[in-house]
C-alpha positions in Angstrom: 92.8 100.5 113.5 91.0 97.4 112.4 92.5 94.0 112.7 92.2 92.0 109.4 94.2 89.0 110.5 96.6 87.8 113.2 99.6 89.4 111.5 98.2 92.4 109.6 96.5 95.6 110.6 94.5 97.9 108.4 95.1 101.6 108.9 93.5 104.7 107.3 95.5 107.3 105.6 94.6 110.7 104.2 95.4 111.0 100.5 96.0 114.4 99.0 96.7 115.6 95.5 99.3 118.2 94.1 97.0 121.1 94.8 96.5 120.2 98.4 100.2 119.6 98.8 100.9 123.0 97.3 98.8 124.6 100.0 100.8 122.8 102.7 104.2 123.7 101.1 103.4 127.2 99.9 106.5 129.4 99.6 109.0 126.6 99.9 112.2 127.6 98.1 114.7 125.1 99.7 115.8 121.8 98.2 113.4 119.1 98.9 114.2 115.4 99.6 111.3 113.0 99.1 111.0 109.6 100.7 108.3 107.3 99.0 107.2 104.0 100.6 103.7 103.3 99.3 103.7 99.6 98.5 103.3 99.8 94.8 101.7 103.2 94.3 104.9 105.1 93.6 103.8 106.1 90.1 100.7 107.9 91.5 102.7 109.7 94.1 105.4 110.8 91.5 102.7 112.1 89.2 101.3 114.3 91.9 104.8 115.5 93.0 105.7 116.4 89.4 102.4 118.3 89.1 103.1 120.4 92.1 104.3 124.0 92.1 107.5 123.0 94.0 108.6 120.2 91.7 111.7 122.0 90.6 112.9 122.2 94.3 112.9 118.4 94.6 116.6 117.4 94.5 116.3 113.7 95.5 113.7 111.0 95.6 114.3 107.9 97.7 111.8 105.1 96.9 111.2 101.5 97.4 111.2 99.3 94.3 109.5 95.9 94.4 109.2 94.6 90.9 106.2 92.6 91.9 104.4 95.9 92.5 105.9 98.5 90.0 107.5 98.6 86.6 111.0 99.6 87.6 111.9 100.9 84.2 108.7 103.0 83.9 109.3 104.7 87.3 112.9 105.4 86.3 111.8 106.9 82.9 109.3 109.1 84.8 112.2 110.4 87.0 114.6 110.9 84.1 112.0 112.9 82.2 111.8 115.2 85.2 115.6 115.7 85.2 116.8 113.0 87.6 120.1 111.6 86.2 121.7 109.5 88.9 120.2 106.4 90.4 121.8 104.6 93.3 120.4 101.1 94.0 120.5 99.9 97.6 120.0 96.2 97.9 119.7 93.5 95.3 117.3 91.3 93.5 113.7 92.3 92.7 113.2 94.3 96.0 115.5 97.2 96.7 115.5 100.9 97.5 116.6 103.5 94.9 118.0 107.0 95.5 117.3 109.2 92.4 119.2 112.5 92.2 118.8 115.4 89.9 122.6 116.2 90.3 
């Protein structure tokens, strides 16, 4: 890790796409619950999840919503298009967590 200031640390992460994720989760038939906390990159992560072979096995997505980073309505529309019908907001204001369920 590289220090970039007294209070912040830069870390490296490996980024993979839907095809690489499919290789890791090959043969998955159980329900999948996804937790997303990617500081404003939720749309990118969701696009890759929905492009994966196991998309229909995802029963819930728990994600952070900070309206300074993402368009809350756009993300909800993406999820609704994929069959998510129930949205439970945890917290208040412009920064909260949301549990989206296909149930």
